[in-house]
Steps between C-alpha positions, in 0.01 A plus 500: 500500500377523858257777593399591855211735578405615849307776674729581793234706685720806523751309717256526792533135601874445464818698457649572159788268588256217581302560181819506293613177663178323408516626142867406459424144605297447182779603260259674261614661175225763521333620822179708484389660827197700612461757779863607478595840635762682296767485768428131563535423130854632502582311820357176360697536179819541701418206729409274206796618292257557215419805290187671631231668288254670734176676400399666825345838572612712792143490635331166568635152577415323175824494301591216266853384431693257282839355593721312256853448381383405152601744223249789492470731199225732631284571802215736581222576742165436334261761635137396520242770434242648738645351819504697827849612590492317834394178324753506215592144401697575186655197334875446475600390149835372375608359165753219508780460251307233308204739454275356771316764701441446874223689683460510879143600586274553801135569417277695739208418727213620277384253235409754226838668539682165485329419171591839356863473609527147362371626165754784499779257577394248236492775237855607590668159508640293214405136457844405629443620855500350849264663750536425872345631818203547728171533311287540814243266349447131424532328160127521422484881531502741208850652510669163545286348225612779267868443575456122475341534156802692367769302687525151652434477875796297626305375804175401335563126548598508867278791607670509842394791726745778584303714748479554792831342595385371841206303355502538121170455317524733196734502202551869432871500405586402145763452233375534144714379211506536121260256337648153464781543757573169674487505880754263654397555863263719700485528876372719781742538790405514870620810686427719801681800351190647329124466478546350150684183402774516236441327167795340317471392136759323283447536126666407173656790308233735364 
């Protein structure tokens, strides 16, 4: 399975067509995106010819979305508690036909809130879950440490930075996998279409 995760910066730096073109070039089975406006999620799904699952509020730019053509048995918007309406970063969750859950996440800018939201997410997810997205913090910070204790950090060996795209120095975008999942390949992709770099991970079946 190939998973791509990317914060597209609200399509401020490139058109939806350009973003879709970059994504399509990686031939991912599951695409998890951050900062997706509701209307852009639908347009991306059409451009990618993939089913779109968008968790985006009408107010605020911080929607998350999952795109896939894999069989999906359920999907929902996971609503975090005690988050300002303008800052809503609710997770998009889908369950694949084999029972694997996929979560697209984008944690906030305040460290205590990130830790709280990570704890809420961990409590809600099964062991057989893949979590992907922008954590807004590095691997040695509390929220990421919590997620990395429950799931395997696919990029822990390479530790290649993903932000900012023009001169990356921080790894703040992640894919977490069920414990023991074998990673075949892991790479960060150069782009000028966002302020984040996309992360592409190839894994054995979960």
